C-alpha positions, -999 to 999 in steps of 0.1 A, spaced: -517 -175 -859 -490 -157 -841 -513 -126 -836 -540 -148 -821 -519 -163 -793 -520 -134 -770 -558 -132 -773 -561 -170 -765 -538 -167 -736 -559 -139 -721 -590 -161 -725 -574 -190 -707 -559 -172 -677 -594 -165 -660 -604 -201 -666 -572 -213 -648 -578 -189 -619 -614 -201 -615 -603 -237 -616 -579 -231 -586 -606 -212 -567 -605 -177 -551 -577 -167 -528 -587 -172 -490 -596 -140 -471 -574 -129 -442 -590 -140 -409 -607 -113 -389 -594 -109 -353 -599 -88 -323 -570 -65 -317 -563 -49 -283 -538 -23 -272 -512 -31 -245 -504 -11 -214 -469 -6 -201 -463 -12 -163 -434 -17 -140 -432 -52 -125 -407 -76 -111 -403 -112 -121 -422 -135 -97 -424 -170 -86 -457 -186 -74 -460 -216 -52 -487 -232 -30 -486 -240 7 -507 -247 37 -519 -222 64 -515 -232 100 -523 -214 133 -492 -195 145 -496 -213 178 -516 -243 189 -518 -260 223 -539 -289 235 -544 -281 273 -553 -305 301 -552 -307 338 -520 -317 356 -542 -338 379 -572 -361 374 -607 -355 387 -642 -346 378 -648 -315 356 -674 -295 375 -670 -261 358 -664 -251 321 -661 -214 316 -658 -213 278 -671 -232 248 -659 -242 214 -653 -212 190 -649 -186 217 -620 -162 219 -601 -161 252 -573 -140 266 -540 -151 281 -546 -162 317 -583 -166 314 -599 -194 334 -611 -223 312 -622 -250 335 -623 -263 371 -621 -298 386 -639 -309 418 -619 -294 447 -637 -308 477 -608 -329 489 -581 -305 480 -598 -277 498 -599 -298 529 -562 -305 526 -556 -267 523 -577 -261 554 -558 -288 573 -524 -274 561 -535 -239 572 -545 -251 607 -512 -270 610 -493 -237 602 -513 -218 628 -505 -244 654 -469 -244 645 -467 -207 646 -483 -206 680 -458 -233 694 -429 -215 680 -439 -182 696 -442 -199 729 -409 -216 726 -392 -184 716 -407 -166 746 -395 -194 770 -361 -192 753 -359 -155 760 -369 -158 796 -343 -184 801 -316 -161 787 -324 -137 815 -324 -164 841 -291 -177 828 -276 -142 832 -288 -142 868 -274 -176 874 -307 -193 882 -306 -216 851 -276 -238 841 -260 -237 807 -274 -271 798 -309 -261 806 -305 -229 786 -291 -247 756 -321 -272 757 -347 -245 758 -329 -226 729 -329 -258 709 -366 -264 714 -372 -228 701 -352 -234 670 -371 -267 665 -404 -249 668 -394 -224 642 -384 -251 619 -418 -267 624 -433 -235 612 -412 -237 579 -425 -273 575 -461 -263 580 -457 -234 555 -442 -258 529 -472 -282 535 -497 -253 530 -479 -242 498 -480 -277 484 -517 -280 492 -524 -247 476 -504 -257 445 -524 -289 443 -556 -268 444 -543 -246 416 -537 -277 394 -575 -282 397 -579 -250 376 -569 -246 340 -560 -213 325 -553 -202 289 -516 -200 281 -521 -174 254 -548 -154 237 -565 -173 210 -596 -193 198 -608 -225 213 -614 -251 186 -621 -279 211 -639 -277 245 -661 -300 266 -698 -301 256 -709 -308 292 -694 -311 327 -696 -339 352 -672 -363 334 -639 -376 348 -607 -365 331 -572 -380 335 -540 -362 342 -525 -346 311 -555 -356 290 -563 -327 265 -596 -311 274 -593 -278 255 -575 -271 222 -563 -235 218 -552 -220 185 -539 -185 178 -556 -174 145 -550 -137 144 -515 -146 130 -512 -176 106 -481 -195 95 -479 -205 58 -456 -234 51 -443 -239 16 -412 -249 -4 -392 -231 -31 -366 -245 -56 -329 -242 -47 -324 -216 -75 -345 -192 -55 -325 -195 -23 -305 -163 -28 -336 -141 -37 -359 -152 -8 -348 -140 26 -362 -135 61 -382 -103 62 -391 -103 25 -426 -91 18 -447 -115 -2 -483 -117 -16 -505 -144 -3 -539 -154 -18 -563 -180 -6 -568 -209 -30 -604 -216 -22 -615 -180 -16 -607 -145 -27 -587 -134 3 -555 -116 -5 -529 -98 15 -496 -81 6 -485 -78 42 -472 -114 46 -436 -117 56 -410 -145 52 -403 -156 87 -375 -182 81 -358 -200 51 -346 -234 63 -313 -242 44 -320 -279 44 -339 -294 14 -368 -318 19 -356 -353 13 -385 -362 -11 -390 -330 -31 -355 -316 -29 -371 -282 -23 -362 -256 4 -388 -253 33 -400 -217 38 -423 -203 66 -443 -171 62 -463 -151 88 -497 -140 75 -515 -113 95 -551 -123 101 -567 -101 126 -598 -96 104 -601 -134 100 -600 -132 62 -579 -164 59 -589 -198 73 -563 -220 91 -556 -255 78 -564 -244 41 -543 -240 10 -529 -206 0 -509 -193 -30 -478 -172 -23 -460 -150 -48 -423 -143 -43 -408 -112 -59 -375 -120 -78 -353 -91 -86 -359 -54 -92 -389 -40 -111 -386 -36 -149 -407 -28 -179 -436 -51 -183 -469 -52 -202 -505 -57 -190 -524 -80 -214 -558 -97 -212 -556 -133 -199 -575 -144 -230 -546 -131 -253 -521 -157 -240 -513 -187 -260 -496 -217 -246 -485 -240 -274 -447 -245 -270 -445 -220 -241 -466 -190 -233 -468 -163 -261 -488 -134 -276 -494 -125 -312 -481 -90 -317 -498 -70 -345 -476 -51 -369 -498 -35 -396 -518 -63 -412 -495 -91 -400 -491 -110 -367 -458 -121 -351 -454 -146 -323 -436 -131 -292 -426 -153 -263 -436 -139 -228 -430 -146 -191 -459 -142 -169 -450 -124 -136 -484 -119 -123 -515 -139 -133 -550 -127 -127 -584 -139 -137 -588 -111 -163 -554 -96 -169 -518 -107 -167 -485 -89 -163 -459 -103 -186 -423 -96 -196 -413 -97 -233 -382 -96 -252 -395 -67 -274 -419 -39 -269 -456 -47 -274 -481 -22 -288 -511 -43 -301 -518 -79 -297 -546 -104 -308 -572 -112 -282 -585 -148 -283 -559 -162 -307 -569 -193 -326 -547 -223 -335 -549 -213 -372 -530 -180 -367 -493 -186 -375 -463 -163 -374 -462 -139 -403 -499 -145 -413 -519 -115 -426 -550 -106 -406 -579 -83 -409 -593 -63 -379 -628 -69 -368 -653 -43 -380 -654 -12 -359 -617 -15 -348 -591 11 -361 
């Protein structure tokens, strides 16, 4: 019986193994190689794009709009004529003031001539001192009337200029009258002018970034609704006073827009560089896991290891990440079933 025990044990072991079932196969995964790059840590936030300048323009006086030189959507230059009010009455006032000035100048010329003649007669003793002083006073009064007439003409001409409206700066008209002939009141906005070749992005940053973001810093701006991107945007001002609601620091950024790639009054994403460039890794966006913080599954032989990463730049297909240890190969499309230390098998065709 003692000699039969090993034989019986050998027969029972396969039966026990078949009862427990076969060992599970290692999951097959796609493994991709990682590229090393130099990148700085970044912070991304969202803000709104505004025109760098915006001005509602109206006439200083009221009247009937008789001429509109430009329409909605047109680009104008600084000093360009926009519209004209009816100037029938003011033109008559200018003509009247011009005639008054001419009459005053003629009277002053006559009075000065008489005063000059009286000076000669006084020297000859023909005219008394009292008469000479009277004539001289009349000449000075006539010259004063000339100044009054010139002031009246200048006032009438200024009133006529107020019937014309000129662009205060170069830009695009976003509002303009559709037709002429209507009455407009003094100060009522008739045209709205915006400068769109340079936009202003307003956003906020956390207080922890205050030392890293300064005026003059170059940043990356990307349109949220479209694919427009620029790396030429510049921090204009950092306001050292937190917003009362969000407790974040307001920041204003100038965004060049001569090619009209960005649209005013839309959302944009801005990326701030934080610190100097350092070693980073370029990984597929599909290789990032997010459970408990972003991570990748590094491949070491036939095992995977979870490595925490910090995304410095996020793209649609690839992301730049910082990791605490070098990355060579990682799992693409990681599944929830993959855990730290698990053995894996590469998909067919992968070395």
